[in-house]
N, C-alpha and C positions, 0 to 999 in steps of 0.2 A: 387423517390426512396423509398424503404422500410426502416422503422425505428421503433424502440421500444421507445415509448414516454410515458412520465408522463403527464397526463392531469390535475389532481388535487391531492393534498396531502391527504393521510389518508386511501384510500380504494384500495384493490387489483385490482378491476375492472377499476381503473383509469390508470393502466399500460396496454398499448395496442399497437398493431402494427398499423401503419398508413402509407399512401403514402404522402410523403413530398417532397417539391422541392429539387432538387440536389443543394447543397450549392455552392456558388461562393467564391473562396479564396480572402481574402483581400490582400493588397500589401505585407504584411509580413507573409503570410500564404501559406501553400501548401494544395492541395486537394488530399486526399488519398483514393484510392479504398480499402476499408477495407476487408481483407481476414480473420481476426480473431480478436476477442475482449476478453480480459481477464477480469474476474469478480473479484470484491473485496467486502468485507463485507459492505463497505459504500454504494455500489450500491443497497444493499437491505434495507438500512436504510433511504436513501434519500426520497423514495416514501412515507414513513410514516411521513415525516415532521421533523424527528429528528434533521436535520441540517438546518432547515428553518431559524433560527436566524443568521446563519453563512454564508451559501451559498445563494447567490442571484440569483436564477434561474427565468427566465421568462417562465412561463408555457403557452402552452405545451412545454416541453423540452425533447430532446433526451437523453436517459439514457446511462450509460457506461463511463468508465474512461480510459481504456487501449486498445491499438490497434496495429496491425501490418498489413501492406499492401503495396501497390505500389503507388507511386506518379503519378498522371495523369495530374496535372496542377500546376503551381507555380505562386505566386504573383509577381508583378513587382519589388519588393525590395528583393526578395529571391536570395541568392547567393550560399547557401550550398547544395542545392538539385536541381535535374532536373527530368523531366518526365521519368519514368521507374525505378527510384531508389526504392529499397526495404527498408522500414523504420519501426521503431517502436517508440511508444510515449505514454506518459500519458497526457491526456488532461483534467484531473480532475481540477475543480475549475478555469476553463478558460472561464467563461461567458456563460455557458449553452450549449456549443457544446458537443456532445456525441459520443461514440464509437460504440454503438449498432445500426449501420446503414450501408447501402451499401457504402456510401461515407461520409467522415468527413473532416471538415476544421481543420488543425493543424498548430498552430503558428510555424514558423521556429525554434524558440528558444527552443521548447519543443521536437523536433524530433531528432532522431539519425539513422544512417544507421543500418539496421538489421544485427546482427552477421551472417556471411556467413554459419556457421555450424548449425544454427537453422532453422527449418521450421517456417511458419507463426504462427502456433498454439503455438509452444514453445516460440517464440519471444513475442507474445501477453501476455503470462503469466508473463512477467518479470517487466514491467515499474513501477507500483506503489509499489510493494513489494521491488523491487530493490532500487528505490529512497528513500523509507521510511527507509530501512535498512541503506543505505549510509548516509542519513542525520542524523539519530539517533545515529548510532554507530561511524561513522567517523567524522562527523561535531560536533554534540552536545556532545556526551560522550568522543570524542577524544580517542577512544580505542587504546591502545598501546600494542606491543608485551609483553607477560608475564602477562598481566592483566587477570582478570576473568569477564566474562559477563554472566548474567542470562537471558535467552531467553525462557520464558514459552511457552507452547503450541507449541512445536517444530515441530509437524507434520503438522501444518496448513500452509496456504499460505505464511504468513509473516515469520513464524518460519523456514520453510525449506530453505528460502533464507538467513535470518539473521544469522542462525547458520553457513552457509558456508562463509558468508562475515566476520563474527567475526573470524573464523579460518584463513581466508586469512590475516586478520590484525594481526595475531599472538597471539590471545587470547585463553584462556582456556574457554570452554563453558559448562554451566549447563543448563538443560532444564527439562520440565515436559512433560509427554505423557502417554497414556494408554498402557496397557500390549502389545497389538498387534502392536504398532508402535515403540517399543523400538529399534528394529533392523534398522528401517528406519532412525531414528534420529542419531543413532550411525554411520550409513553409511555416513551421511552428515558431521560428525565431532564432534558430541557432546561428551564431556568427562565425565560429570557427568549427569546421566539420572535418574530422579525420576519418578517412576510409581505412578501417583497421586491416583490410586485406592488402593494403598497399604501404601503409606507414605505421609506425609506433607512435602513439599519442605523446609519450614522454620525450620524443625527439622533436616534436613540432610545437607543442604548447609551452607557455612559460608565464610566470608572474600572476598566478591565479590566487584568488582570495578564499575560495571555498571549493571543496570537492564533495560530491554526493556519491558515496560508495554503493554501487548497485551491481557490481560484477564480482563473482567469486574468483578465487585464485590469487595471483600476485598483483592484480590491477591496483589495489589500494596502496601497496608499497611503492609501486611505480609512480603513482600519482603524487607522492611526496616530492618528486623531482620537479614538478611544475609549480610548486607553491612558493609564495613569497612570505616573509616574516609576518606574524600576526594572523595568519590564515587558519582555517579550520577544516578538518575532515570529519564528516558525519557519515557513518557507515550503516547501511541497512542490512548488510550481509555478514557482519562480524569481522573480527572476533568480538564477542561481548566483553565488556569491561567490568571492573569491580563496582563502578558507580551504578551500572545497570542492576547488578545483583543487590546492591544496597537499596535501590529504589523499589525493588520488588520484595524486599524483606526476606531475601534468601538466607540460608544458613551459612555459617563460617566457611564450610568446605567449598560451597559454590562461589562465595566471594573470593576465596583464595584461588580457585580454579580459573575463574574468569580474569582475575588479576594476572595470573601467569600467562593465560592465552593472549592477552592484549599487551603484554609487557613490551614485546619487540616493536609493535607498530606505534605505541605511545612514545617509546624512546626515540624511534626514528622521526616522529613528528616534532618532538621537542628539540631534536638536533637542528631542525630547520626553523625553529621558532614558531611552530604551529601546534595546534591542539587536535586530539583525536577523541571521538566519543561514538558509542554505539546507540542507535535509536530503534526502539520498539514502538510502533505507532500506538496511540491511544485514541479510542473513540471520543469525539467531542462535537456535540450538536451545534454549539455556538460557532466554532470554527467552520463547520460544514455550512452553516448559514452564510458566513462571509464568503466562502468559496462559491456558494450558490449565486451570490450577487455578481461575482465576476463572470459566471457562466451566463446569467441573464443579460449582462451587459455585453456579452460576446467578446470579452477580453481573453477568455480561454474557451476552447472548444473540445468536446470529447473526440477521442480517436478510437474507433472500434474496428478490430480486425475481423471477427467472426461471431455470429450469434447461433447458438444451438438450442433446440427445443429441450424442455425439461427431461423428457425420457431419454435424451442422449447426453445427460450431464456427465456421466463417466467418460464418454468420448471427448467431451469438452475439456475435462481435466487432463486427459492424456494428450490432447492437442496442445494445451498450454505448456505442458511439461517439456515439449520438444524445444521450446525456447525460440520459436521462429515468428511469433505473433507480432504484427505491426500495430501496436496499440493494445486494446483490451479485448478479452474474450468474455462473452456474456451468455448466460443461460436464461431463456425466456419461458416463463410459466404461463402467462396469459397474453 
């Protein structure tokens, strides 16, 4: 089968198409004929080696995290799916299996039935941003009706989903975006919109209960200024903390390193009576099924910027890396 693989870390020419054997599902896996693969920023960072200390990939490895497609084979222990089922899943951080291929092995626990009202491209755009938003806002921050959530970069892939989920959870949402995207984020439910080309969000917003860290640089430290006591900061972009290292059973050196890297932001949060944590999304088919119900009920809608054919997958990754996409970038196989 055709797959987009990473041969070595560090150089763009080490990401290439290759003919690889069609995978065989293990007893607890399904084999999916991939119709579309959704791209995420981490897919552009992995080839550079950014996550080499955290993700244990055996190279060459197939790239890609999110997919939607049709089950063609099931393992002997699989009970929830059968051949012919339309499914979607995130297979990020599951031992090197990738979505940018004609077929992919998917653990049963990571998959859910595709929402009937979405096509494969739409469904493929959802898994990682949906699960990340769910785990950050619902699980970690425990966002409740009447609270306020700050979700910067509202027009991006994670922002367009997280705004909608926060509104579903009953929160008031603040976000940042450029002038041309103000109408988009308002249509998704944003209540307070800061045009970052005209204002600094920390000068405008106040009394927030939760911050979803999605922007690198000093944005997370600045966001501490808008929090009230008892609030939480959940960062997707770092710095990683010692709790994350412990959860992944990392060695003492990594626990110490991450503890040092996160010390300043944790101290700053505590000074304001808030908490800080770093979130690394985990695949979860049950949560994805719950997200699927919201999509079928049209409480949340996919936002897609651009769709690329499979043979232009490298171009799709380069486009995503520019950071200008309004919503998700998807690669379509069939």
